[in-house]
C-alpha positions as CSV (number, residue, x, y, z in Angstrom):
1,M,-11.3,21.4,7.3
2,R,-10.6,21.3,10.9
3,R,-7.7,20.4,12.1
4,V,-6.8,18.5,14.6
5,S,-4.4,19.5,17.3
6,L,-2.0,16.2,18.0
7,G,0.3,17.8,20.4
8,E,3.3,20.1,20.7
9,D,5.9,16.6,20.1
10,V,4.0,15.1,16.7
11,Q,3.9,19.2,15.8
12,T,8.0,19.1,15.8
13,K,8.4,16.0,14.5
14,M,6.0,16.6,11.4
15,E,8.2,20.0,11.0
16,T,10.9,17.4,10.5
17,L,9.5,15.3,8.7
18,A,8.4,18.5,6.3
19,L,12.8,19.6,5.7
20,W,13.7,16.1,5.5
21,M,11.2,16.0,2.2
22,Q,12.4,19.2,1.1
23,R,15.3,18.5,1.6
24,S,15.7,15.0,0.0
25,Q,17.1,14.2,-3.4
26,S,15.5,11.0,-3.5
27,T,12.5,10.3,-1.8
28,V,10.8,6.6,-1.3
29,I,7.2,6.0,0.1
30,L,6.3,2.4,0.9
31,T,2.4,2.1,2.0
32,G,1.0,-0.7,3.7
33,A,-3.4,-0.5,4.4
34,G,-3.3,2.6,6.5
35,I,-3.3,4.7,3.5
36,S,-6.6,3.3,2.5
37,T,-8.4,2.8,5.4
38,E,-9.6,6.5,5.3
39,S,-11.1,5.6,1.8
40,G,-13.2,2.9,3.7
41,V,-10.8,-0.3,2.3
42,P,-10.4,-2.3,5.4
43,D,-7.0,-3.1,6.6
44,Y,-5.4,-6.7,7.4
45,R,-4.9,-6.8,11.5
46,S,-7.0,-4.2,13.3
47,E,-10.0,-5.5,15.0
48,D,-12.1,-4.8,11.9
49,G,-9.5,-5.9,9.6
50,W,-9.9,-8.7,6.9
51,W,-8.3,-10.9,8.8
52,N,-9.8,-10.7,11.6
53,K,-13.2,-12.0,10.3
54,V,-11.6,-14.8,8.4
55,D,-8.5,-16.9,8.6
56,P,-6.7,-15.9,5.4
57,L,-4.9,-19.6,5.0
58,T,-8.1,-20.9,4.9
59,I,-9.5,-18.7,1.6
60,S,-6.0,-16.8,0.5
61,T,-3.7,-19.1,-0.8
62,A,-2.8,-21.3,-3.7
63,S,-4.3,-24.6,-2.7
64,V,-7.6,-22.9,-1.9
65,L,-7.7,-21.3,-5.5
66,S,-7.1,-24.7,-6.4
67,S,-9.2,-27.2,-4.2
68,N,-12.5,-24.7,-3.5
69,Y,-12.9,-22.5,-6.1
70,D,-16.2,-21.9,-5.2
71,L,-14.9,-20.2,-1.9
72,F,-11.9,-18.4,-2.9
73,H,-14.2,-16.8,-5.7
74,E,-17.0,-15.7,-3.1
75,F,-14.0,-14.1,-1.2
76,Y,-13.1,-11.6,-4.1
77,S,-15.9,-11.1,-5.8
78,S,-17.0,-9.5,-3.1
79,R,-13.9,-7.3,-2.1
80,L,-13.8,-6.1,-6.0
81,R,-17.8,-5.3,-5.7
82,A,-17.0,-3.3,-2.2
83,L,-14.1,-2.1,-4.1
84,G,-16.4,-0.3,-6.8
85,H,-17.5,2.5,-4.9
86,V,-14.4,3.3,-3.4
87,Q,-12.5,6.9,-3.9
88,P,-8.7,7.7,-3.0
89,N,-8.4,9.8,0.0
90,R,-6.6,12.8,0.9
91,G,-3.5,11.0,1.4
92,H,-3.2,9.4,-1.8
93,Q,-4.1,12.9,-3.3
94,I,-1.2,14.1,-1.5
95,I,1.2,11.8,-2.7
96,S,0.4,11.9,-5.8
97,D,0.6,15.6,-5.9
98,W,4.7,15.3,-4.1
99,E,5.4,12.6,-7.1
100,E,3.8,15.9,-9.5
101,R,6.2,18.0,-7.8
102,G,8.9,16.2,-7.5
103,L,9.1,15.6,-3.8
104,V,8.1,11.8,-3.6
105,H,10.1,9.5,-6.5
106,T,8.7,6.4,-5.8
107,I,5.8,4.7,-4.4
108,A,6.3,1.0,-3.6
109,T,2.9,-0.4,-1.8
110,Q,2.0,-3.2,-0.3
111,N,-2.1,-2.8,-1.1
112,V,-4.1,-3.9,-3.8
113,D,-6.2,-1.8,-4.3
114,G,-4.7,0.7,-6.6
115,L,-5.9,3.6,-5.2
116,H,-2.6,5.6,-5.8
117,Q,-2.8,5.0,-9.5
118,L,-6.4,6.4,-9.5
119,A,-5.4,9.3,-7.0
120,G,-3.0,10.2,-10.4
121,S,0.6,8.4,-9.1
122,T,2.4,7.6,-11.8
123,N,5.6,5.5,-10.7
124,V,4.0,2.9,-8.6
125,T,5.2,-0.5,-7.7
126,E,2.8,-2.6,-6.6
127,L,4.5,-5.6,-3.9
128,H,1.2,-7.9,-3.5
129,G,0.0,-7.2,-6.9
130,T,-3.5,-5.8,-8.0
131,I,-6.8,-6.7,-7.3
132,R,-8.0,-4.6,-10.4
133,R,-6.2,-6.7,-13.2
134,F,-6.9,-10.9,-13.9
135,R,-5.9,-14.0,-15.8
136,C,-6.1,-17.5,-15.8
137,S,-4.9,-19.4,-13.2
138,R,-3.3,-22.3,-15.1
139,C,-1.9,-20.7,-18.1
140,D,-1.6,-17.5,-17.4
141,A,-3.8,-15.4,-20.3
142,T,-5.4,-12.2,-19.4
143,A,-8.5,-11.5,-18.5
144,E,-11.5,-9.0,-17.9
145,L,-13.3,-7.6,-14.5
146,E,-16.4,-9.0,-15.9
147,E,-15.0,-12.4,-16.8
148,F,-13.8,-13.4,-13.2
149,L,-17.0,-12.3,-11.6
150,N,-19.5,-14.1,-14.0
151,K,-17.5,-17.1,-12.8
152,E,-16.2,-17.7,-16.6
153,A,-13.7,-19.9,-17.5
154,C,-10.3,-19.0,-19.8
155,V,-11.6,-18.5,-23.4
156,H,-7.7,-20.0,-24.0
157,C,-7.3,-23.0,-21.8
158,G,-10.6,-23.4,-19.3
159,G,-8.8,-22.8,-16.4
160,N,-10.2,-20.9,-13.3
161,L,-10.0,-17.0,-13.3
162,R,-8.3,-15.2,-10.6
163,P,-7.5,-11.7,-9.4
164,N,-3.5,-10.6,-10.2
165,V,-3.2,-10.3,-6.5
166,I,-0.5,-12.6,-4.5
167,L,-1.6,-15.1,-1.9
168,F,-0.1,-16.9,0.6
169,Q,2.1,-19.5,-0.5
170,E,3.3,-17.1,-3.5
171,M,6.4,-16.1,-4.2
172,L,6.5,-12.2,-4.4
173,P,7.1,-10.5,-8.3
174,Q,10.8,-10.4,-8.9
175,G,10.2,-7.3,-10.6
176,A,8.3,-5.4,-8.3
177,W,10.8,-6.5,-6.0
178,D,13.8,-5.4,-7.3
179,V,12.1,-1.8,-8.4
180,A,11.3,-1.4,-4.8
181,L,15.2,-2.5,-3.7
182,R,17.2,-0.1,-6.1
183,A,14.8,2.2,-4.8
184,I,14.8,2.3,-1.2
185,T,18.5,1.6,-1.1
186,N,19.4,4.6,-3.1
187,A,17.0,6.6,-1.0
188,H,17.9,10.1,0.7
189,L,14.9,9.3,3.0
190,V,12.0,6.9,3.1
191,L,8.5,7.2,4.4
192,V,6.8,4.3,5.7
193,I,3.3,4.8,6.3
194,G,0.1,3.0,7.4
195,T,2.2,-0.3,7.6
196,S,2.6,-2.5,11.1
197,L,5.2,-4.5,9.3
198,Q,4.2,-7.9,10.0
199,V,4.8,-9.4,6.1
200,S,7.8,-10.7,5.3
201,P,9.9,-10.1,3.4
202,V,8.4,-6.5,2.7
203,N,9.2,-5.7,6.4
204,Q,12.8,-5.8,6.0
205,L,12.8,-3.0,3.3
206,P,13.2,0.3,5.6
207,S,16.5,-0.7,6.4
208,M,17.6,-1.2,3.1
209,T,18.3,2.4,3.0
210,A,21.5,4.5,3.8
211,G,19.2,7.0,4.0
212,K,16.9,8.5,6.7
213,I,14.0,6.8,7.7
214,A,10.8,7.9,9.1
215,V,7.1,6.2,9.9
216,I,3.4,7.6,10.3
217,N,1.4,4.5,11.7
218,M,-1.6,4.8,13.7
219,E,0.3,2.4,16.1
220,E,3.5,1.3,17.5
221,T,4.9,-1.4,14.9
222,D,7.8,-3.8,16.1
223,F,10.7,-1.9,14.3
224,D,10.1,1.8,15.7
225,H,13.0,1.7,17.4
226,G,15.1,1.6,13.7
227,F,13.3,4.7,12.6
228,D,14.7,8.2,12.9
229,L,11.7,9.5,13.3
230,V,8.3,8.1,14.2
231,I,4.7,9.7,14.1
232,H,1.7,8.0,15.5
233,G,-1.1,9.6,13.8
234,T,-3.6,8.6,10.8
235,A,-2.3,9.2,7.6
236,G,-4.3,11.5,6.0
237,E,-4.0,13.7,8.6
238,I,-0.5,14.0,9.2
239,L,0.2,13.6,5.6
240,E,-1.7,16.6,5.2
241,Q,-0.8,19.1,7.7
242,V,3.2,17.6,6.8
243,N,1.9,19.4,2.4
244,A,0.7,22.3,4.5
245,L,4.3,22.9,6.1
246,I,5.9,22.2,3.1
247,M,4.3,24.4,1.1
248,I,5.3,27.7,3.8
249,P,8.0,29.2,2.2
250,S,11.2,29.2,4.3
251,S,12.5,32.6,6.0
């Protein structure tokens, strides 16, 4: 595969990140939508992102789930059908390989697409839930994909079914938050990938480590000044080149 020239400064930064990865005894990766865009999954806030097409407060909230289920169901059904043909990309695969090799110990993700797990990652904590599992909005009983897509009612109580994602107006799952916070607090290195860090409280997590903090993102974030290392570029391309540097034996 052709490698894109990213400039001397970026090359130096990638070499630094590769060295940090090799030396770290506890590395946490925090991912956002930018890790999945190369798989064809739209992000949220770019020009072509979900929230530039629709206002999330009119379609992805607990109140819309209750008051306009038809609209809610149509939106999430379309997302699920689009996701049916999506596969993990080289970024997901490299992170999975790093986990297998002991270079990464925890993956915390804001994504609901499940692509980290499809790539083979196992120690994944989903901070915003997952669109690949379903439950009743009334009694919380589990449900199946086809039941949701067919707009069936809950077999236990007759309630509306929903994906197990965290909607606006809902709290993050406490268990996932605790796992991520504990891992990041104790990390030697936190690598943030593909997120603008605009969503609270997840945007607070990188600052909660005493270790080094690095970010790979296409654009600047409001938190760049607080990172020890900032690399702007496509997640898959940067990760591929950092991975190649890690695989080169040190002299």
